[in-house]
N, CA, C, O and the ligand as a Tripos MOL2 file, in Angstrom:
@<TRIPOS>MOLECULE
protein
  321   319    81     0     0
PROTEIN
NO_CHARGES

@<TRIPOS>ATOM
      1 N           0.8810   -1.1220   -0.0050 N.3       1 MET1
      2 CA          0.0080   -0.0160    0.0690 C.3       1 MET1
      3 C           0.8220    1.1960   -0.0030 C.2       1 MET1
      4 O           1.7440    1.3180    0.8040 O.2       1 MET1
      5 N           0.5840    2.1580   -0.9180 N.am      2 MET2
      6 CA          1.3070    3.3400   -1.0490 C.3       2 MET2
      7 C           0.8670    4.3630    0.1740 C.2       2 MET2
      8 O          -0.3220    4.6030    0.3870 O.2       2 MET2
      9 N           1.8380    4.8910    0.8890 N.am      3 PRO3
     10 CA          1.3880    5.8650    1.7770 C.3       3 PRO3
     11 C           0.8330    7.1820    1.1550 C.2       3 PRO3
     12 O           1.2800    7.5750    0.0780 O.2       3 PRO3
     13 N          -0.0270    7.7890    1.7460 N.am      4 THR4
     14 CA         -0.7130    9.0170    1.2780 C.3       4 THR4
     15 C           0.3880   10.3010    1.5470 C.2       4 THR4
     16 O           1.3580   10.1430    2.2880 O.2       4 THR4
     17 N           0.1460   11.4240    0.9350 N.am      5 SER5
     18 CA          1.0790   12.5000    1.2730 C.3       5 SER5
     19 C           1.0240   13.0030    2.6500 C.2       5 SER5
     20 O           1.8640   13.7680    3.1260 O.2       5 SER5
     21 N          -0.1180   12.4890    3.3400 N.am      6 ASP6
     22 CA         -0.3290   13.1110    4.6460 C.3       6 ASP6
     23 C           0.1070   12.0760    5.7850 C.2       6 ASP6
     24 O          -0.1990   12.1680    6.9740 O.2       6 ASP6
     25 N           0.8260   11.1440    5.2340 N.am      7 THR7
     26 CA          1.4150   10.1220    6.1470 C.3       7 THR7
     27 C           2.9420   10.4190    6.3010 C.2       7 THR7
     28 O           3.6690   10.6890    5.3450 O.2       7 THR7
     29 N           3.3370   10.3460    7.5540 N.am      8 CYS8
     30 CA          4.7630   10.5600    7.8760 C.3       8 CYS8
     31 C           5.5420    9.4360    7.4610 C.2       8 CYS8
     32 O           5.3250    8.3660    8.0290 O.2       8 CYS8
     33 N           6.4780    9.5010    6.4990 N.am      9 PRO9
     34 CA          7.3630    8.4620    6.0190 C.3       9 PRO9
     35 C           8.2030    7.9520    7.0600 C.2       9 PRO9
     36 O           8.6550    6.8250    6.8610 O.2       9 PRO9
     37 N           8.4960    8.4970    8.0650 N.am     10 LEU10
     38 CA          9.3780    8.1880    9.1780 C.3      10 LEU10
     39 C           8.6490    7.1930   10.1550 C.2      10 LEU10
     40 O           9.1820    6.1430   10.5130 O.2      10 LEU10
     41 N           7.4270    7.5790   10.5550 N.am     11 CYS11
     42 CA          6.8360    6.8140   11.6640 C.3      11 CYS11
     43 C           5.3020    6.4070   11.2940 C.2      11 CYS11
     44 O           4.6170    5.7570   12.0830 O.2      11 CYS11
     45 N           4.8400    6.8270   10.0730 N.am     12 GLY12
     46 CA          3.5330    6.5380    9.6890 C.3      12 GLY12
     47 C           2.3940    7.1830   10.4550 C.2      12 GLY12
     48 O           1.2270    6.7960   10.3960 O.2      12 GLY12
     49 N           2.8370    8.2020   11.1790 N.am     13 GLY13
     50 CA          1.8910    9.2020   11.9710 C.3      13 GLY13
     51 C           1.1920   10.1340   10.8960 C.2      13 GLY13
     52 O           1.4500   10.0750    9.6940 O.2      13 GLY13
     53 N           0.3430   10.9380   11.4280 N.am     14 ASP14
     54 CA         -0.5610   11.8220   10.6190 C.3      14 ASP14
     55 C           0.2400   13.1340   10.5220 C.2      14 ASP14
     56 O           0.6700   13.6670   11.5450 O.2      14 ASP14
     57 N           0.4590   13.6980    9.2060 N.am     15 LYS15
     58 CA          0.9630   14.9870    9.0780 C.3      15 LYS15
     59 C          -0.2450   16.0180    8.9310 C.2      15 LYS15
     60 O          -1.2200   15.8520    8.1980 O.2      15 LYS15
     61 N          -0.0260   17.0250    9.6940 N.am     16 THR16
     62 CA         -1.0610   18.1450    9.5840 C.3      16 THR16
     63 C          -0.4820   19.3880    9.4130 C.2      16 THR16
     64 O           0.6700   19.5310    9.8220 O.2      16 THR16
     65 N          -1.0650   20.3360    8.8790 N.am     17 SER17
     66 CA         -0.6880   21.6500    8.5750 C.3      17 SER17
     67 C          -0.6470   22.4430    9.8470 C.2      17 SER17
     68 O          -1.5980   22.5920   10.6130 O.2      17 SER17
     69 N           0.7570   23.0160   10.0100 N.am     18 GLY18
     70 CA          1.0310   23.7040   11.1130 C.3      18 GLY18
     71 C           2.0450   24.7890   10.9380 C.2      18 GLY18
     72 O           2.2110   25.2780    9.8210 O.2      18 GLY18
     73 N           2.6870   25.1670   11.8990 N.am     19 HIS19
     74 CA          3.7630   26.3010   11.8720 C.3      19 HIS19
     75 C           5.0050   25.8190   12.5940 C.2      19 HIS19
     76 O           4.9060   25.2100   13.6590 O.2      19 HIS19
     77 N           6.1330   26.0760   12.0480 N.am     20 ILE20
     78 CA          7.3440   25.7870   12.7200 C.3      20 ILE20
     79 C           8.1940   27.0340   12.8380 C.2      20 ILE20
     80 O           7.9510   28.0390   12.1700 O.2      20 ILE20
     81 N           9.2480   26.9480   13.7440 N.am     21 THR21
     82 CA         10.2340   28.0240   13.7830 C.3      21 THR21
     83 C          11.4370   27.6090   12.9720 C.2      21 THR21
     84 O          11.9700   26.5300   13.2330 O.2      21 THR21
     85 N          11.8850   28.3400   12.0560 N.am     22 PHE22
     86 CA         12.9730   28.1400   11.3510 C.3      22 PHE22
     87 C          14.2000   28.7690   11.7120 C.2      22 PHE22
     88 O          14.2540   29.9950   11.8090 O.2      22 PHE22
     89 N          15.1900   28.0420   11.9200 N.am     23 THR23
     90 CA         16.4780   28.6200   12.3550 C.3      23 THR23
     91 C          17.7080   28.2380   11.4880 C.2      23 THR23
     92 O          17.9950   27.0800   11.1850 O.2      23 THR23
     93 N          18.4220   29.3860   11.1120 N.am     24 ALA24
     94 CA         19.6960   29.1020   10.2800 C.3      24 ALA24
     95 C          20.8420   29.7010   11.1880 C.2      24 ALA24
     96 O          20.8710   30.8810   11.5400 O.2      24 ALA24
     97 N          21.7320   28.7990   11.5070 N.am     25 ASP25
     98 CA         23.0180   29.2760   12.2730 C.3      25 ASP25
     99 C          24.1600   29.5490   11.2360 C.2      25 ASP25
    100 O          24.7180   28.6290   10.6380 O.2      25 ASP25
    101 N          24.4670   30.8510   11.0640 N.am     26 LEU26
    102 CA         25.3210   31.2810   10.2180 C.3      26 LEU26
    103 C          26.7580   31.5910   10.7600 C.2      26 LEU26
    104 O          26.7520   31.7720   11.9780 O.2      26 LEU26
    105 N          27.7610   31.6800   10.2770 N.am     27 ASP27
    106 CA         29.1510   32.0750   10.9680 C.3      27 ASP27
    107 C          28.8760   33.4950   11.4150 C.2      27 ASP27
    108 O          29.2780   33.7810   12.5430 O.2      27 ASP27
    109 N          28.2580   34.4290   10.7180 N.am     28 SER28
    110 CA         27.9660   35.7410   11.1650 C.3      28 SER28
    111 C          26.9570   36.0880   12.0360 C.2      28 SER28
    112 O          26.8960   37.2060   12.5470 O.2      28 SER28
    113 N          26.0750   35.1130   12.2640 N.am     29 GLY29
    114 CA         24.9540   35.4490   13.0550 C.3      29 GLY29
    115 C          23.9220   34.2570   12.9910 C.2      29 GLY29
    116 O          24.1470   33.1570   12.4850 O.2      29 GLY29
    117 N          22.7030   34.6840   13.6160 N.am     30 LEU30
    118 CA         21.6690   33.7030   13.6650 C.3      30 LEU30
    119 C          20.2960   34.2040   13.0790 C.2      30 LEU30
    120 O          19.8220   35.2550   13.5110 O.2      30 LEU30
    121 N          19.7140   33.5570   12.2080 N.am     31 VAL31
    122 CA         18.4600   34.0140   11.6430 C.3      31 VAL31
    123 C          17.4070   33.0090   12.2120 C.2      31 VAL31
    124 O          17.5770   31.7910   12.1490 O.2      31 VAL31
    125 N          16.2800   33.6110   12.7870 N.am     32 VAL32
    126 CA         15.0970   32.8870   13.1840 C.3      32 VAL32
    127 C          13.9010   33.3770   12.4330 C.2      32 VAL32
    128 O          13.7110   34.5930   12.4450 O.2      32 VAL32
    129 N          13.0620   32.6090   11.7780 N.am     33 VAL33
    130 CA         11.9690   33.0080   11.2490 C.3      33 VAL33
    131 C          10.8140   32.1690   11.9670 C.2      33 VAL33
    132 O          10.8480   30.9390   11.9600 O.2      33 VAL33
    133 N           9.8610   32.8390   12.5440 N.am     34 ARG34
    134 CA          8.6850   32.1920   13.3460 C.3      34 ARG34
    135 C           7.6080   32.1640   12.3810 C.2      34 ARG34
    136 O           7.4930   32.8740   11.3820 O.2      34 ARG34
    137 N           6.8020   31.2210   12.8170 N.am     35 LYS35
    138 CA          5.4930   30.9120   12.0680 C.3      35 LYS35
    139 C           5.6200   30.6040   10.6290 C.2      35 LYS35
    140 O           4.8040   31.0900    9.8450 O.2      35 LYS35
    141 N           6.6380   29.7840   10.1860 N.am     36 VAL36
    142 CA          6.6170   29.3150    8.9500 C.3      36 VAL36
    143 C           5.6590   28.3050    8.6540 C.2      36 VAL36
    144 O           5.6690   27.2940    9.3570 O.2      36 VAL36
    145 N           4.9020   28.4000    7.8090 N.am     37 PRO37
    146 CA          3.9550   27.2580    7.4190 C.3      37 PRO37
    147 C           4.6260   25.9830    6.9670 C.2      37 PRO37
    148 O           5.4930   25.9990    6.0930 O.2      37 PRO37
    149 N           4.1970   24.8110    7.6020 N.am     38 ALA38
    150 CA          4.9780   23.5780    7.2820 C.3      38 ALA38
    151 C           3.8780   22.3960    7.6020 C.2      38 ALA38
    152 O           2.8980   22.6440    8.3040 O.2      38 ALA38
    153 N           4.0790   21.2570    7.1070 N.am     39 LYS39
    154 CA          3.4600   20.1020    7.5230 C.3      39 LYS39
    155 C           4.2280   19.4970    8.6140 C.2      39 LYS39
    156 O           5.4400   19.3100    8.5070 O.2      39 LYS39
    157 N           3.5450   19.1780    9.6820 N.am     40 VAL40
    158 CA          4.1640   18.5870   10.9240 C.3      40 VAL40
    159 C           3.6070   17.1650   11.2830 C.2      40 VAL40
    160 O           2.4070   16.9120   11.3950 O.2      40 VAL40
    161 N           4.5170   16.3690   11.4310 N.am     41 CYS41
    162 CA          3.9600   15.0150   11.9880 C.3      41 CYS41
    163 C           3.5010   15.1510   13.4130 C.2      41 CYS41
    164 O           4.2450   15.6660   14.2470 O.2      41 CYS41
    165 N           2.2660   14.6930   13.7330 N.am     42 GLN42
    166 CA          1.6730   14.7080   14.9990 C.3      42 GLN42
    167 C           2.4220   13.7050   15.9470 C.2      42 GLN42
    168 O           2.4080   13.8430   17.1700 O.2      42 GLN42
    169 N           3.0220   12.7690   15.3540 N.am     43 GLN43
    170 CA          3.5830   11.5300   16.2170 C.3      43 GLN43
    171 C           5.0730   12.0040   16.6450 C.2      43 GLN43
    172 O           5.4540   12.0540   17.8150 O.2      43 GLN43
    173 N           5.8620   12.3470   15.5060 N.am     44 CYS44
    174 CA          7.2510   12.3550   15.7190 C.3      44 CYS44
    175 C           7.8830   13.7880   15.7480 C.2      44 CYS44
    176 O           9.0020   14.0890   16.1620 O.2      44 CYS44
    177 N           6.9220   14.6070   15.2180 N.am     45 GLY45
    178 CA          7.4270   16.1260   15.1100 C.3      45 GLY45
    179 C           8.2220   16.4730   13.9770 C.2      45 GLY45
    180 O           8.5620   17.6470   13.8310 O.2      45 GLY45
    181 N           8.5830   15.5310   13.0990 N.am     46 GLU46
    182 CA          9.1080   15.7950   11.8850 C.3      46 GLU46
    183 C           8.3270   16.8270   11.0190 C.2      46 GLU46
    184 O           7.0980   16.8590   10.9710 O.2      46 GLU46
    185 N           9.2070   17.7210   10.2970 N.am     47 ASN47
    186 CA          8.3200   18.6760    9.6210 C.3      47 ASN47
    187 C           8.8110   18.7770    8.2050 C.2      47 ASN47
    188 O           9.9430   18.4140    7.8860 O.2      47 ASN47
    189 N           7.8710   19.3140    7.2990 N.am     48 TRP48
    190 CA          8.3640   19.4150    5.8420 C.3      48 TRP48
    191 C           7.9470   20.8680    5.4630 C.2      48 TRP48
    192 O           6.8930   21.3900    5.8280 O.2      48 TRP48
    193 N           8.9280   21.4790    4.6650 N.am     49 ILE49
    194 CA          8.5420   22.8820    4.2510 C.3      49 ILE49
    195 C           8.3660   22.8150    2.6470 C.2      49 ILE49
    196 O           9.1230   22.2760    1.8390 O.2      49 ILE49
    197 N           7.2660   23.4480    2.4280 N.am     50 GLU50
    198 CA          7.1440   23.5070    0.8080 C.3      50 GLU50
    199 C           8.2830   24.1060   -0.0430 C.2      50 GLU50
    200 O           9.0100   24.9790    0.4320 O.2      50 GLU50
    201 N           8.4330   23.6630   -1.2360 N.am     51 HIS51
    202 CA          9.5240   24.1370   -2.0070 C.3      51 HIS51
    203 C           9.6460   25.6900   -2.1130 C.2      51 HIS51
    204 O          10.6870   26.3410   -2.0200 O.2      51 HIS51
    205 N           8.5020   26.1140   -2.3050 N.am     52 GLU52
    206 CA          8.3510   27.6410   -2.4880 C.3      52 GLU52
    207 C           8.8150   28.4270   -1.4030 C.2      52 GLU52
    208 O           9.4930   29.4410   -1.5680 O.2      52 GLU52
    209 N           8.4120   27.9150   -0.1180 N.am     53 ILE53
    210 CA          8.5930   28.5720    1.0380 C.3      53 ILE53
    211 C          10.0670   28.4130    1.4920 C.2      53 ILE53
    212 O          10.6900   29.3090    2.0630 O.2      53 ILE53
    213 N          10.5600   27.2070    1.1900 N.am     54 ALA54
    214 CA         12.0210   26.8920    1.3730 C.3      54 ALA54
    215 C          12.9170   27.8390    0.5650 C.2      54 ALA54
    216 O          13.9730   28.2770    1.0240 O.2      54 ALA54
    217 N          12.4590   28.1330   -0.6390 N.am     55 LYS55
    218 CA         13.1770   29.0530   -1.4320 C.3      55 LYS55
    219 C          13.2630   30.4170   -0.9210 C.2      55 LYS55
    220 O          14.3100   31.0460   -1.0710 O.2      55 LYS55
    221 N          12.1730   30.9700   -0.2830 N.am     56 ARG56
    222 CA         12.1400   32.2400    0.3270 C.3      56 ARG56
    223 C          12.7680   32.1040    1.6370 C.2      56 ARG56
    224 O          13.1970   33.1790    2.0560 O.2      56 ARG56
    225 N          12.9290   31.2350    2.3120 N.am     57 LEU57
    226 CA         13.7700   31.1440    3.5180 C.3      57 LEU57
    227 C          15.3550   31.2920    3.1700 C.2      57 LEU57
    228 O          16.1960   31.8850    3.8460 O.2      57 LEU57
    229 N          15.5420   30.6080    1.9550 N.am     58 GLU58
    230 CA         16.9050   30.6810    1.5310 C.3      58 GLU58
    231 C          17.2390   32.0650    1.2550 C.2      58 GLU58
    232 O          18.3200   32.5220    1.6270 O.2      58 GLU58
    233 N          16.4200   32.7370    0.6540 N.am     59 LYS59
    234 CA         16.7350   34.1780    0.2410 C.3      59 LYS59
    235 C          16.8940   35.1120    1.6780 C.2      59 LYS59
    236 O          17.7150   36.0080    1.8740 O.2      59 LYS59
    237 N          15.9040   34.6350    2.5580 N.am     60 LEU60
    238 CA         16.1570   35.4450    3.8550 C.3      60 LEU60
    239 C          17.5120   35.2570    4.4380 C.2      60 LEU60
    240 O          18.1280   36.2250    4.8820 O.2      60 LEU60
    241 N          18.0450   33.9510    4.4570 N.am     61 VAL61
    242 CA         19.2780   33.7280    5.0150 C.3      61 VAL61
    243 C          20.4190   34.3570    4.2700 C.2      61 VAL61
    244 O          21.4480   34.7680    4.8060 O.2      61 VAL61
    245 N          20.1500   34.3950    2.9950 N.am     62 GLN62
    246 CA         21.2940   35.0330    2.1730 C.3      62 GLN62
    247 C          21.3010   36.4900    2.3590 C.2      62 GLN62
    248 O          22.3970   37.0480    2.3150 O.2      62 GLN62
    249 N          20.1690   37.2410    2.5740 N.am     63 ASP63
    250 CA         20.1080   38.6920    2.8370 C.3      63 ASP63
    251 C          20.7820   38.8690    4.0760 C.2      63 ASP63
    252 O          21.6610   39.7290    4.1290 O.2      63 ASP63
    253 N          20.4790   38.1190    5.1910 N.am     64 ALA64
    254 CA         21.1440   38.1750    6.6820 C.3      64 ALA64
    255 C          22.6100   38.0830    6.4510 C.2      64 ALA64
    256 O          23.3730   38.9020    6.9650 O.2      64 ALA64
    257 N          23.0940   36.9630    5.5760 N.am     65 ARG65
    258 CA         24.4010   36.8900    5.5090 C.3      65 ARG65
    259 C          25.1470   38.0820    4.9750 C.2      65 ARG65
    260 O          26.2130   38.4910    5.4360 O.2      65 ARG65
    261 N          24.4580   38.6280    3.9110 N.am     66 GLU66
    262 CA         25.1700   39.9240    3.2290 C.3      66 GLU66
    263 C          25.1120   40.9010    4.1830 C.2      66 GLU66
    264 O          26.1300   41.5830    4.2990 O.2      66 GLU66
    265 N          24.0830   41.1740    4.9740 N.am     67 LYS67
    266 CA         24.0340   42.3870    5.9410 C.3      67 LYS67
    267 C          24.8890   42.1160    7.1470 C.2      67 LYS67
    268 O          25.3500   43.0710    7.7730 O.2      67 LYS67
    269 N          25.1410   40.8320    7.5260 N.am     68 GLN68
    270 CA         26.0330   40.3780    8.5150 C.3      68 GLN68
    271 C          25.2460   40.6940    9.8330 C.2      68 GLN68
    272 O          25.8440   41.0480   10.8490 O.2      68 GLN68
    273 N          24.0140   40.5680    9.7870 N.am     69 THR69
    274 CA         23.1110   40.5740   11.0750 C.3      69 THR69
    275 C          23.6050   39.6020   12.0300 C.2      69 THR69
    276 O          23.8520   38.4370   11.7190 O.2      69 THR69
    277 N          23.7600   40.1230   13.2850 N.am     70 GLU70
    278 CA         24.0710   39.1630   14.3980 C.3      70 GLU70
    279 C          22.9370   38.2210   14.6400 C.2      70 GLU70
    280 O          23.0030   37.0090   14.4330 O.2      70 GLU70
    281 N          21.8920   38.8590   15.0910 N.am     71 VAL71
    282 CA         20.5230   38.1200   15.3770 C.3      71 VAL71
    283 C          19.3810   38.6250   14.6300 C.2      71 VAL71
    284 O          19.0470   39.7910   14.8380 O.2      71 VAL71
    285 N          18.7530   37.9440   13.8180 N.am     72 GLU72
    286 CA         17.5340   38.4640   13.1380 C.3      72 GLU72
    287 C          16.2930   37.4950   13.4130 C.2      72 GLU72
    288 O          16.3000   36.3080   13.0880 O.2      72 GLU72
    289 N          15.3230   38.0760   13.9920 N.am     73 ILE73
    290 CA         14.1520   37.2990   14.3400 C.3      73 ILE73
    291 C          12.9960   38.0910   13.7370 C.2      73 ILE73
    292 O          12.5730   39.1950   14.0820 O.2      73 ILE73
    293 N          12.5670   37.2630   12.7330 N.am     74 VAL74
    294 CA         11.2800   37.7740   11.9410 C.3      74 VAL74
    295 C          10.1460   36.7710   11.9540 C.2      74 VAL74
    296 O          10.3220   35.5550   12.0250 O.2      74 VAL74
    297 N           8.9330   37.3880   11.8790 N.am     75 GLN75
    298 CA          7.6710   36.5000   11.6210 C.3      75 GLN75
    299 C           7.6980   36.2590   10.1940 C.2      75 GLN75
    300 O           8.1430   37.1250    9.4410 O.2      75 GLN75
    301 N           7.2360   35.0920    9.7370 N.am     76 TRP76
    302 CA          7.0740   34.7750    8.3190 C.3      76 TRP76
    303 C           6.2600   35.8260    7.5260 C.2      76 TRP76
    304 O           6.6180   36.1430    6.3910 O.2      76 TRP76
    305 N           5.1360   36.3860    8.1290 N.am     77 HIS77
    306 CA          4.3080   37.2380    7.4190 C.3      77 HIS77
    307 C           5.0640   38.5870    7.1110 C.2      77 HIS77
    308 O           4.7190   39.2200    6.1130 O.2      77 HIS77
    309 N           6.1160   39.0750    7.9480 N.am     78 ASP78
    310 CA          6.7580   40.1730    7.6140 C.3      78 ASP78
    311 C           7.8380   39.8370    6.5950 C.2      78 ASP78
    312 O           8.2570   40.7140    5.8400 O.2      78 ASP78
    313 N           8.2430   38.7390    6.5590 N.am     79 ALA79
    314 CA          9.3000   38.2480    5.6790 C.3      79 ALA79
    315 C           8.7560   38.1080    4.3250 C.2      79 ALA79
    316 O           9.4070   38.5200    3.3650 O.2      79 ALA79
    317 N           7.5820   37.5430    4.1740 N.am     80 ALA80
    318 CA          7.0350   37.0040    2.9320 C.3      80 ALA80
    319 C           6.6540   38.3450    2.0240 C.2      80 ALA80
    320 O           6.1640   38.2130    0.9030 O.2      80 ALA80
    321 ZN          6.3320   10.9530   12.1140 Zn       81 ZN81
@<TRIPOS>BOND
     1     1     2 1
     2     2     3 1
     3     3     4 2
     4     3     5 am
     5     5     6 1
     6     6     7 1
     7     7     8 2
     8     7     9 am
     9     9    10 1
    10    10    11 1
    11    11    12 2
    12    11    13 am
    13    13    14 1
    14    14    15 1
    15    15    16 2
    16    15    17 am
    17    17    18 1
    18    18    19 1
    19    19    20 2
    20    19    21 am
    21    21    22 1
    22    22    23 1
    23    23    24 2
    24    23    25 am
    25    25    26 1
    26    26    27 1
    27    27    28 2
    28    27    29 am
    29    29    30 1
    30    30    31 1
    31    31    32 2
    32    31    33 am
    33    33    34 1
    34    34    35 1
    35    35    36 2
    36    35    37 am
    37    37    38 1
    38    38    39 1
    39    39    40 2
    40    39    41 am
    41    41    42 1
    42    42    43 1
    43    43    44 2
    44    43    45 am
    45    45    46 1
    46    46    47 1
    47    47    48 2
    48    47    49 am
    49    49    50 1
    50    50    51 1
    51    51    52 2
    52    51    53 am
    53    53    54 1
    54    54    55 1
    55    55    56 2
    56    55    57 am
    57    57    58 1
    58    58    59 1
    59    59    60 2
    60    59    61 am
    61    61    62 1
    62    62    63 1
    63    63    64 2
    64    63    65 am
    65    65    66 1
    66    66    67 1
    67    67    68 2
    68    67    69 am
    69    69    70 1
    70    70    71 1
    71    71    72 2
    72    71    73 am
    73    73    74 1
    74    74    75 1
    75    75    76 2
    76    75    77 am
    77    77    78 1
    78    78    79 1
    79    79    80 2
    80    79    81 am
    81    81    82 1
    82    82    83 1
    83    83    84 2
    84    83    85 am
    85    85    86 1
    86    86    87 1
    87    87    88 2
    88    87    89 am
    89    89    90 1
    90    90    91 1
    91    91    92 2
    92    91    93 am
    93    93    94 1
    94    94    95 1
    95    95    96 2
    96    95    97 am
    97    97    98 1
    98    98    99 1
    99    99   100 2
   100    99   101 am
   101   101   102 1
   102   102   103 1
   103   103   104 2
   104   103   105 am
   105   105   106 1
   106   106   107 1
   107   107   108 2
   108   107   109 am
   109   109   110 1
   110   110   111 1
   111   111   112 2
   112   111   113 am
   113   113   114 1
   114   114   115 1
   115   115   116 2
   116   115   117 am
   117   117   118 1
   118   118   119 1
   119   119   120 2
   120   119   121 am
   121   121   122 1
   122   122   123 1
   123   123   124 2
   124   123   125 am
   125   125   126 1
   126   126   127 1
   127   127   128 2
   128   127   129 am
   129   129   130 1
   130   130   131 1
   131   131   132 2
   132   131   133 am
   133   133   134 1
   134   134   135 1
   135   135   136 2
   136   135   137 am
   137   137   138 1
   138   138   139 1
   139   139   140 2
   140   139   141 am
   141   141   142 1
   142   142   143 1
   143   143   144 2
   144   143   145 am
   145   145   146 1
   146   146   147 1
   147   147   148 2
   148   147   149 am
   149   149   150 1
   150   150   151 1
   151   151   152 2
   152   151   153 am
   153   153   154 1
   154   154   155 1
   155   155   156 2
   156   155   157 am
   157   157   158 1
   158   158   159 1
   159   159   160 2
   160   159   161 am
   161   161   162 1
   162   162   163 1
   163   163   164 2
   164   163   165 am
   165   165   166 1
   166   166   167 1
   167   167   168 2
   168   167   169 am
   169   169   170 1
   170   170   171 1
   171   171   172 2
   172   171   173 am
   173   173   174 1
   174   174   175 1
   175   175   176 2
   176   175   177 am
   177   177   178 1
   178   178   179 1
   179   179   180 2
   180   179   181 am
   181   181   182 1
   182   182   183 1
   183   183   184 2
   184   183   185 am
   185   185   186 1
   186   186   187 1
   187   187   188 2
   188   187   189 am
   189   189   190 1
   190   190   191 1
   191   191   192 2
   192   191   193 am
   193   193   194 1
   194   194   195 1
   195   195   196 2
   196   195   197 am
   197   197   198 1
   198   198   199 1
   199   199   200 2
   200   199   201 am
   201   201   202 1
   202   202   203 1
   203   203   204 2
   204   203   205 am
   205   205   206 1
   206   206   207 1
   207   207   208 2
   208   207   209 am
   209   209   210 1
   210   210   211 1
   211   211   212 2
   212   211   213 am
   213   213   214 1
   214   214   215 1
   215   215   216 2
   216   215   217 am
   217   217   218 1
   218   218   219 1
   219   219   220 2
   220   219   221 am
   221   221   222 1
   222   222   223 1
   223   223   224 2
   224   223   225 am
   225   225   226 1
   226   226   227 1
   227   227   228 2
   228   227   229 am
   229   229   230 1
   230   230   231 1
   231   231   232 2
   232   231   233 am
   233   233   234 1
   234   234   235 1
   235   235   236 2
   236   235   237 am
   237   237   238 1
   238   238   239 1
   239   239   240 2
   240   239   241 am
   241   241   242 1
   242   242   243 1
   243   243   244 2
   244   243   245 am
   245   245   246 1
   246   246   247 1
   247   247   248 2
   248   247   249 am
   249   249   250 1
   250   250   251 1
   251   251   252 2
   252   251   253 am
   253   253   254 1
   254   254   255 1
   255   255   256 2
   256   255   257 am
   257   257   258 1
   258   258   259 1
   259   259   260 2
   260   259   261 am
   261   261   262 1
   262   262   263 1
   263   263   264 2
   264   263   265 am
   265   265   266 1
   266   266   267 1
   267   267   268 2
   268   267   269 am
   269   269   270 1
   270   270   271 1
   271   271   272 2
   272   271   273 am
   273   273   274 1
   274   274   275 1
   275   275   276 2
   276   275   277 am
   277   277   278 1
   278   278   279 1
   279   279   280 2
   280   279   281 am
   281   281   282 1
   282   282   283 1
   283   283   284 2
   284   283   285 am
   285   285   286 1
   286   286   287 1
   287   287   288 2
   288   287   289 am
   289   289   290 1
   290   290   291 1
   291   291   292 2
   292   291   293 am
   293   293   294 1
   294   294   295 1
   295   295   296 2
   296   295   297 am
   297   297   298 1
   298   298   299 1
   299   299   300 2
   300   299   301 am
   301   301   302 1
   302   302   303 1
   303   303   304 2
   304   303   305 am
   305   305   306 1
   306   306   307 1
   307   307   308 2
   308   307   309 am
   309   309   310 1
   310   310   311 1
   311   311   312 2
   312   311   313 am
   313   313   314 1
   314   314   315 1
   315   315   316 2
   316   315   317 am
   317   317   318 1
   318   318   319 1
   319   319   320 2
@<TRIPOS>SUBSTRUCTURE
     1 MET1         2 RESIDUE 1 A MET
     2 MET2         6 RESIDUE 1 A MET
     3 PRO3        10 RESIDUE 1 A PRO
     4 THR4        14 RESIDUE 1 A THR
     5 SER5        18 RESIDUE 1 A SER
     6 ASP6        22 RESIDUE 1 A ASP
     7 THR7        26 RESIDUE 1 A THR
     8 CYS8        30 RESIDUE 1 A CYS
     9 PRO9        34 RESIDUE 1 A PRO
    10 LEU10       38 RESIDUE 1 A LEU
    11 CYS11       42 RESIDUE 1 A CYS
    12 GLY12       46 RESIDUE 1 A GLY
    13 GLY13       50 RESIDUE 1 A GLY
    14 ASP14       54 RESIDUE 1 A ASP
    15 LYS15       58 RESIDUE 1 A LYS
    16 THR16       62 RESIDUE 1 A THR
    17 SER17       66 RESIDUE 1 A SER
    18 GLY18       70 RESIDUE 1 A GLY
    19 HIS19       74 RESIDUE 1 A HIS
    20 ILE20       78 RESIDUE 1 A ILE
    21 THR21       82 RESIDUE 1 A THR
    22 PHE22       86 RESIDUE 1 A PHE
    23 THR23       90 RESIDUE 1 A THR
    24 ALA24       94 RESIDUE 1 A ALA
    25 ASP25       98 RESIDUE 1 A ASP
    26 LEU26      102 RESIDUE 1 A LEU
    27 ASP27      106 RESIDUE 1 A ASP
    28 SER28      110 RESIDUE 1 A SER
    29 GLY29      114 RESIDUE 1 A GLY
    30 LEU30      118 RESIDUE 1 A LEU
    31 VAL31      122 RESIDUE 1 A VAL
    32 VAL32      126 RESIDUE 1 A VAL
    33 VAL33      130 RESIDUE 1 A VAL
    34 ARG34      134 RESIDUE 1 A ARG
    35 LYS35      138 RESIDUE 1 A LYS
    36 VAL36      142 RESIDUE 1 A VAL
    37 PRO37      146 RESIDUE 1 A PRO
    38 ALA38      150 RESIDUE 1 A ALA
    39 LYS39      154 RESIDUE 1 A LYS
    40 VAL40      158 RESIDUE 1 A VAL
    41 CYS41      162 RESIDUE 1 A CYS
    42 GLN42      166 RESIDUE 1 A GLN
    43 GLN43      170 RESIDUE 1 A GLN
    44 CYS44      174 RESIDUE 1 A CYS
    45 GLY45      178 RESIDUE 1 A GLY
    46 GLU46      182 RESIDUE 1 A GLU
    47 ASN47      186 RESIDUE 1 A ASN
    48 TRP48      190 RESIDUE 1 A TRP
    49 ILE49      194 RESIDUE 1 A ILE
    50 GLU50      198 RESIDUE 1 A GLU
    51 HIS51      202 RESIDUE 1 A HIS
    52 GLU52      206 RESIDUE 1 A GLU
    53 ILE53      210 RESIDUE 1 A ILE
    54 ALA54      214 RESIDUE 1 A ALA
    55 LYS55      218 RESIDUE 1 A LYS
    56 ARG56      222 RESIDUE 1 A ARG
    57 LEU57      226 RESIDUE 1 A LEU
    58 GLU58      230 RESIDUE 1 A GLU
    59 LYS59      234 RESIDUE 1 A LYS
    60 LEU60      238 RESIDUE 1 A LEU
    61 VAL61      242 RESIDUE 1 A VAL
    62 GLN62      246 RESIDUE 1 A GLN
    63 ASP63      250 RESIDUE 1 A ASP
    64 ALA64      254 RESIDUE 1 A ALA
    65 ARG65      258 RESIDUE 1 A ARG
    66 GLU66      262 RESIDUE 1 A GLU
    67 LYS67      266 RESIDUE 1 A LYS
    68 GLN68      270 RESIDUE 1 A GLN
    69 THR69      274 RESIDUE 1 A THR
    70 GLU70      278 RESIDUE 1 A GLU
    71 VAL71      282 RESIDUE 1 A VAL
    72 GLU72      286 RESIDUE 1 A GLU
    73 ILE73      290 RESIDUE 1 A ILE
    74 VAL74      294 RESIDUE 1 A VAL
    75 GLN75      298 RESIDUE 1 A GLN
    76 TRP76      302 RESIDUE 1 A TRP
    77 HIS77      306 RESIDUE 1 A HIS
    78 ASP78      310 RESIDUE 1 A ASP
    79 ALA79      314 RESIDUE 1 A ALA
    80 ALA80      318 RESIDUE 1 A ALA
    81 ZN81       321 GROUP 0 **** ****
């Protein structure tokens, strides 16, 4: 039986839409993005970020690297 897209491939638990806190630890500093939409496993807590969102996070991290921000904490909606 093929697992559906809403089943966790790691533990077989249910994936539900939720939010995570994304953290990137750079040499120059730390970037924290709160309330990033993601699929989260109810059982083991593993999470998956959509490709589009991951690309935007990458850009945020890149910006912070260029600005050499020591600590940047943003909410996803401000960042998007
Ligand atoms: Zn799981």
